[in-house]
N, C-alpha and C positions, 0 to 999 in steps of 0.2 A: 911867220909869226912876228918877226921883227917889224914889218910894216904895220901890223895891227897893234903892236905894243904902244906906239906913239899916241894914237887917239885914245886907247884904253887907259893909259897912265894919266893922260891929261884929264879925262873925264872922271876917273876914280880917285885921283889925287894921291896915288901911291904906286910903288913899283909892283909890277905884276909879271907872272909867267902864265902860261895857258895849259889847261888840261884840254886836249883836243878830243872832242867826241866825234866830229865828222870833218873830213877834209877831202874835197873832190876838186879835181882839176880837169878842165877841158880846153885845150888850146891855150889861149892867153887869159882865160877866166878861171877863177877859183872861188869856191864857196866853203866856208868853215863855220862850224858851231863849236864854241869853246866856253870853258868856264875859267875866268880869271882867278888866280890864287896868288898868295904872297910868294916871293922867291923861295922861301923855305917849304912851300907846299901847303901852308896853313890858310885858313879862311881870311878873306879881306875884312877890313874894318869899314863897314858901310856907314857908320855914324857920321863920318866926315864928308859924305857924298850927298848928292841931290836925291838919292834913293832911300834915305832914312825913313821918310814918311810912307813911301810905298811898302817898305818892309813891315812897318808897324801896322799897316792896313791889310797885310797879307796879299798884296797885289804886285809881287816882285818875283822875277825869275832870274836866278844868279848866273844864267848863261847868256851868251851873246851870239849873234850871227853876223857874219861879215861877207861882203862880196869884194873881191880883189881883182885887179886887172894888171897884166904884165905889159909894161910900156918901156921900150928901150932896154929890155933885160931886167928891169926892176919891177917889183910888185908894188902897186899903190892901192890904197883902200878906196873903193868906190862908195861903199856904204857900210856903216857899223851901227848895229842896233843892240842895246844892252838893257836888261832889266824888264823887257816887255813881256807881258803875258799874252800878247797877240802874236801873230806870225806875219810880220811885214814882208818877209822874203817872198811870199807868194806873188807879189806884184813886180818883183825884180825882172823876170824874163821879158815882160812887155815893156817895162820902163827903160831897161838898159840893153835890150836885144841880146841877152846872154843865153847860152844854151840851157834849156829847161831841164836837161838831164842832170845838171848839177844839184838840183833840189830833190831828186827822186831817190 
């Protein structure tokens, strides 16, 4: 989760921890579905983020999906998607040649 925290905090402009809904690992690949929260567990303030308008329109999912890969012993974020009401991860197995089992 520490590898994911960097892009999440940069994008959300505030400190976060994650409520992990899904975490699957297969070899050097990992898939996770998380909900970022404040370090005290409270809801994030999205009025400071680029998601404010999406929230007002009702087109926002407060969860994110990430694909990570272990390289040299460290996990790096390959792709991080947050706020989407679509499911962009369905294209990741073909795009990154990752195990499809991570998404099932």
